[in-house]
Residue frames as a rotation matrix with the C-alpha (Angstrom) as fourth column:
UNK 1
-0.103 0.931 -0.352 103.22
0.600 -0.224 -0.768 78.91
-0.793 -0.290 -0.536 115.84
UNK 2
-0.262 0.073 0.962 101.78
0.936 -0.225 0.272 80.57
0.237 0.971 -0.010 112.72
UNK 3
-0.771 0.066 -0.634 101.74
0.126 -0.959 -0.253 84.39
-0.625 -0.275 0.731 112.73
UNK 4
-0.165 0.766 0.621 98.49
0.975 0.223 -0.017 85.65
-0.152 0.602 -0.784 111.30
UNK 5
-0.990 0.017 -0.142 97.16
-0.048 -0.974 0.222 88.83
-0.134 0.227 0.965 109.71
UNK 6
-0.191 0.982 0.000 93.53
0.594 0.115 -0.796 90.01
-0.781 -0.152 -0.605 109.59
UNK 7
-0.978 0.046 0.203 91.98
0.152 -0.509 0.847 91.17
0.143 0.859 0.491 106.26
UNK 8
-0.463 0.849 -0.256 88.72
0.569 0.063 -0.820 92.94
-0.680 -0.525 -0.512 106.81
UNK 9
-0.979 0.178 0.099 85.97
-0.025 -0.586 0.810 94.45
0.202 0.791 0.578 104.84
UNK 10
-0.403 0.899 0.170 82.20
-0.903 -0.421 0.086 94.89
0.149 -0.119 0.982 104.37
UNK 11
0.483 0.599 -0.638 81.67
-0.530 0.780 0.332 91.07
0.697 0.178 0.694 104.30
UNK 12
1.000 -0.011 -0.019 83.63
0.022 0.607 0.794 90.15
0.003 -0.794 0.607 107.36
UNK 13
0.377 -0.924 0.073 87.25
-0.888 -0.337 0.313 89.13
-0.264 -0.183 -0.947 108.10
UNK 14
0.802 -0.256 -0.540 89.74
-0.053 0.870 -0.491 86.72
0.596 0.422 0.684 106.81
UNK 15
0.609 -0.722 0.328 92.53
-0.476 -0.002 0.880 85.35
-0.635 -0.691 -0.345 108.96
UNK 16
0.899 -0.357 -0.253 95.59
-0.122 0.350 -0.929 84.65
0.420 0.866 0.271 106.86
UNK 17
0.545 -0.815 -0.196 99.02
0.796 0.429 0.427 83.20
-0.264 -0.388 0.883 107.42
UNK 18
0.786 -0.221 -0.577 101.32
-0.150 -0.974 0.168 86.32
-0.599 -0.045 -0.799 107.73
UNK 19
-0.267 -0.964 0.018 104.08
-0.240 0.084 0.967 84.63
-0.933 0.254 -0.254 105.74
UNK 20
-0.762 0.005 0.647 102.28
0.526 0.586 0.616 82.89
-0.376 0.810 -0.450 102.85
UNK 21
-0.790 0.559 -0.252 99.05
-0.606 -0.775 0.180 84.83
-0.094 0.295 0.951 102.65
UNK 22
-0.722 0.521 -0.456 97.00
0.142 0.756 0.639 81.65
0.678 0.397 -0.619 102.60
UNK 23
-0.120 0.791 0.599 93.55
-0.788 -0.444 0.428 82.03
0.604 -0.420 0.677 104.06
UNK 24
-0.953 -0.211 -0.219 93.19
-0.022 0.765 -0.644 80.03
0.304 -0.609 -0.733 107.28
UNK 25
-0.435 0.868 -0.238 89.61
0.820 0.273 -0.503 81.11
-0.372 -0.414 -0.831 108.27
UNK 26
-0.760 0.404 0.510 86.78
-0.011 -0.792 0.610 83.39
0.650 0.458 0.606 107.15
UNK 27
-0.532 0.645 -0.549 84.27
0.746 0.050 -0.664 84.90
-0.401 -0.762 -0.508 109.53
UNK 28
-0.502 0.419 0.756 81.49
0.548 -0.523 0.653 86.67
0.669 0.742 0.033 107.72
UNK 29
-0.983 0.067 -0.169 80.11
0.106 -0.543 -0.833 88.02
-0.148 -0.837 0.527 111.06
UNK 30
-0.176 0.983 0.056 76.51
0.660 0.160 -0.734 87.51
-0.730 -0.092 -0.677 109.86
UNK 31
-0.361 0.020 -0.932 76.94
-0.383 -0.915 0.129 89.85
-0.850 0.403 0.338 106.93
UNK 32
-0.936 0.067 -0.347 75.78
-0.309 0.319 0.896 87.37
0.171 0.945 -0.278 104.35
UNK 33
-0.203 0.942 0.266 71.97
-0.922 -0.092 -0.377 87.16
-0.331 -0.322 0.887 104.16
UNK 34
0.848 0.482 0.222 72.12
-0.364 0.832 -0.419 84.04
-0.386 0.274 0.881 101.93
UNK 35
-0.042 -0.998 0.056 75.47
-0.640 0.070 0.765 82.30
-0.767 -0.004 -0.641 101.66
UNK 36
-0.136 0.051 0.989 74.02
0.539 0.842 0.031 79.84
-0.831 0.537 -0.142 99.05
UNK 37
0.910 0.407 0.080 73.36
0.307 -0.530 -0.790 82.81
-0.279 0.744 -0.607 96.67
UNK 38
0.230 -0.897 0.378 76.47
0.971 0.188 -0.144 83.26
0.058 0.401 0.914 94.53
UNK 39
0.138 -0.187 0.973 76.20
0.262 -0.940 -0.218 87.07
0.955 0.284 -0.080 94.68
UNK 40
0.650 0.163 0.742 76.30
-0.609 -0.472 0.637 86.96
0.454 -0.866 -0.207 98.46
UNK 41
0.735 -0.405 -0.543 79.28
0.488 0.873 0.010 84.73
0.470 -0.273 0.839 99.12
UNK 42
0.936 -0.350 -0.033 81.42
-0.220 -0.655 0.723 87.51
-0.275 -0.670 -0.690 100.45
UNK 43
0.164 -0.972 -0.171 85.07
-0.986 -0.167 0.003 86.49
-0.032 0.168 -0.985 100.72
UNK 44
0.610 0.126 0.783 84.42
-0.366 0.921 0.137 82.64
-0.703 -0.370 0.607 100.65
UNK 45
0.962 -0.169 0.213 86.21
0.270 0.506 -0.819 82.25
0.031 0.846 0.533 97.29
UNK 46
0.577 -0.794 0.188 89.40
-0.676 -0.595 -0.435 83.98
0.457 0.123 -0.881 98.34
UNK 47
0.853 -0.315 -0.417 92.21
0.390 0.914 0.108 81.45
0.347 -0.255 0.903 98.81
UNK 48
0.043 -0.937 -0.346 95.26
0.988 -0.012 0.154 83.67
-0.148 -0.349 0.925 99.21
UNK 49
0.955 0.224 -0.192 96.18
0.205 -0.972 -0.114 87.35
-0.212 0.070 -0.975 99.62
UNK 50
0.532 -0.762 0.370 99.15
0.561 -0.010 -0.828 89.04
0.634 0.648 0.422 98.10
UNK 51
0.911 -0.119 -0.395 101.15
0.305 -0.451 0.839 90.10
-0.278 -0.885 -0.374 101.13
UNK 52
-0.130 -0.974 0.186 104.48
0.891 -0.033 0.454 90.27
-0.436 0.225 0.872 99.17
UNK 53
-0.224 0.081 0.971 103.05
0.734 -0.642 0.223 93.03
0.641 0.763 0.084 96.97
UNK 54
0.823 0.568 0.017 101.58
0.373 -0.563 0.738 94.80
0.428 -0.601 -0.675 100.08
UNK 55
0.588 -0.667 -0.458 104.91
0.566 -0.065 0.822 94.80
-0.578 -0.743 0.339 101.84
UNK 56
-0.465 -0.730 0.500 106.69
0.882 -0.333 0.333 96.29
-0.076 0.596 0.799 98.70
UNK 57
0.083 0.550 0.831 104.11
0.566 -0.712 0.415 98.96
0.820 0.436 -0.370 98.44
UNK 58
0.879 0.315 0.357 104.45
-0.116 -0.585 0.803 99.96
0.462 -0.747 -0.478 102.11
UNK 59
0.130 -0.939 0.319 108.21
-0.732 -0.308 -0.608 99.56
0.669 -0.154 -0.727 102.61
UNK 60
-0.387 -0.412 -0.825 108.27
0.026 0.889 -0.457 96.13
0.922 -0.198 -0.333 104.09
UNK 61
-0.375 0.332 0.866 105.97
-0.917 -0.267 -0.295 97.01
0.133 -0.905 0.405 107.04
UNK 62
-0.980 0.114 -0.165 104.57
0.146 0.970 -0.197 94.01
0.137 -0.217 -0.967 108.84
UNK 63
-0.389 0.910 0.141 100.82
-0.416 -0.310 0.855 93.74
0.822 0.273 0.500 108.38
UNK 64
-0.983 0.166 0.083 98.57
-0.007 0.412 -0.911 93.22
-0.186 -0.896 -0.404 111.34
UNK 65
-0.028 0.992 0.123 95.20
0.586 0.116 -0.802 94.37
-0.810 0.049 -0.584 109.98
UNK 66
-0.940 -0.300 -0.160 94.53
0.001 -0.471 0.882 95.31
-0.340 0.829 0.444 106.37
UNK 67
0.066 0.963 -0.261 91.44
-0.483 -0.198 -0.853 96.46
-0.873 0.183 0.452 104.56
UNK 68
0.187 0.038 0.982 90.51
0.515 0.847 -0.131 94.13
-0.836 0.530 0.139 101.72
UNK 69
0.963 0.226 0.147 90.73
0.242 -0.490 -0.838 97.02
-0.117 0.842 -0.526 99.26
UNK 70
0.577 -0.812 -0.084 94.43
-0.786 -0.581 0.211 97.56
-0.221 -0.056 -0.974 100.10
UNK 71
-0.348 -0.725 0.595 95.56
-0.500 0.680 0.536 94.03
-0.793 -0.111 -0.599 99.15
UNK 72
-0.146 0.246 -0.958 95.50
-0.928 0.301 0.219 91.94
0.342 0.921 0.185 96.07
UNK 73
-0.244 0.115 0.963 94.13
-0.568 0.788 -0.238 88.40
-0.786 -0.605 -0.127 96.28
UNK 74
-0.833 0.030 -0.553 93.49
-0.449 0.548 0.706 85.23
0.324 0.836 -0.442 94.34
UNK 75
-0.341 0.844 0.414 89.96
-0.640 0.113 -0.760 83.77
-0.688 -0.524 0.502 94.21
UNK 76
0.538 0.762 -0.361 87.91
-0.799 0.324 -0.507 81.04
-0.269 0.561 0.783 92.65
UNK 77
0.703 -0.250 0.666 88.79
0.194 0.968 0.158 77.68
-0.685 0.018 0.729 91.24
UNK 78
0.754 -0.399 0.522 90.71
0.555 -0.039 -0.831 79.41
0.352 0.916 0.192 88.45
UNK 79
0.129 -0.635 -0.762 92.78
0.839 -0.340 0.425 81.46
-0.529 -0.694 0.489 90.91
UNK 80
0.375 0.080 0.924 91.94
0.672 -0.710 -0.211 84.71
0.639 0.700 -0.320 89.32
UNK 81
-0.501 -0.634 -0.589 93.83
0.865 -0.388 -0.318 87.68
-0.027 -0.669 0.743 90.64
UNK 82
0.681 0.645 0.347 92.11
0.593 -0.764 0.256 90.85
0.430 0.031 -0.902 91.88
UNK 83
-0.369 -0.900 0.231 94.62
0.623 -0.424 -0.658 93.63
0.690 -0.099 0.717 92.39
UNK 84
-0.443 0.190 -0.876 94.46
0.754 -0.449 -0.479 96.19
-0.485 -0.873 0.055 95.22
UNK 85
0.611 0.737 0.289 92.07
0.791 -0.548 -0.274 99.09
-0.043 0.396 -0.917 94.62
UNK 86
-0.360 -0.808 0.465 94.18
0.833 -0.504 -0.230 101.91
0.421 0.304 0.855 93.23
UNK 87
0.136 0.490 0.861 91.80
0.024 -0.870 0.492 104.56
0.990 -0.047 -0.130 94.36
UNK 88
0.949 0.141 -0.281 92.21
0.256 0.174 0.951 103.28
0.183 -0.975 0.129 97.97
UNK 89
0.193 -0.960 -0.203 95.94
0.966 0.150 0.209 103.44
-0.170 -0.236 0.957 97.70
UNK 90
-0.309 -0.296 0.904 95.76
0.575 -0.815 -0.071 106.91
0.758 0.498 0.422 96.17
UNK 91
0.696 0.609 0.380 93.64
-0.056 -0.481 0.875 108.04
0.715 -0.630 -0.301 99.16
UNK 92
0.759 -0.456 -0.464 96.33
0.639 0.384 0.667 106.59
-0.126 -0.803 0.583 101.50
UNK 93
-0.156 -0.896 0.417 98.95
0.949 -0.252 -0.188 108.63
0.274 0.366 0.889 99.69
UNK 94
-0.234 0.218 0.947 96.99
0.089 -0.966 0.245 111.71
0.968 0.141 0.207 100.46
UNK 95
-0.823 -0.251 0.510 96.79
-0.448 -0.264 -0.854 110.85
0.349 -0.931 0.105 104.21
UNK 96
0.073 0.944 0.323 93.51
-0.993 0.037 0.116 108.88
0.097 -0.329 0.939 104.38
UNK 97
0.517 0.449 -0.728 92.39
-0.531 0.836 0.138 105.37
0.671 0.316 0.671 104.97
UNK 98
0.009 -0.525 -0.851 94.91
0.536 0.721 -0.439 104.33
0.844 -0.452 0.288 107.64
């Protein structure tokens, strides 16, 4: 059985394979007014999240639920990489966000 991790944010939740980071499902939870509008696609273009980097940043913790700002991910047909939001991580270091 595949272990999963939830990645959540303003545009819903991704369910990802906890080992590989590959996106298994996306539930926008009704947050997208017009999914056909490119500016309102939410997380539909994300194919994989960078759980290896996340584990290194947090001492090999096992992720169960992560905010989208706290993890890097690959998106689009060109597999562009979006790194974690550094200001989010800085806030964590000061005791916030988790």
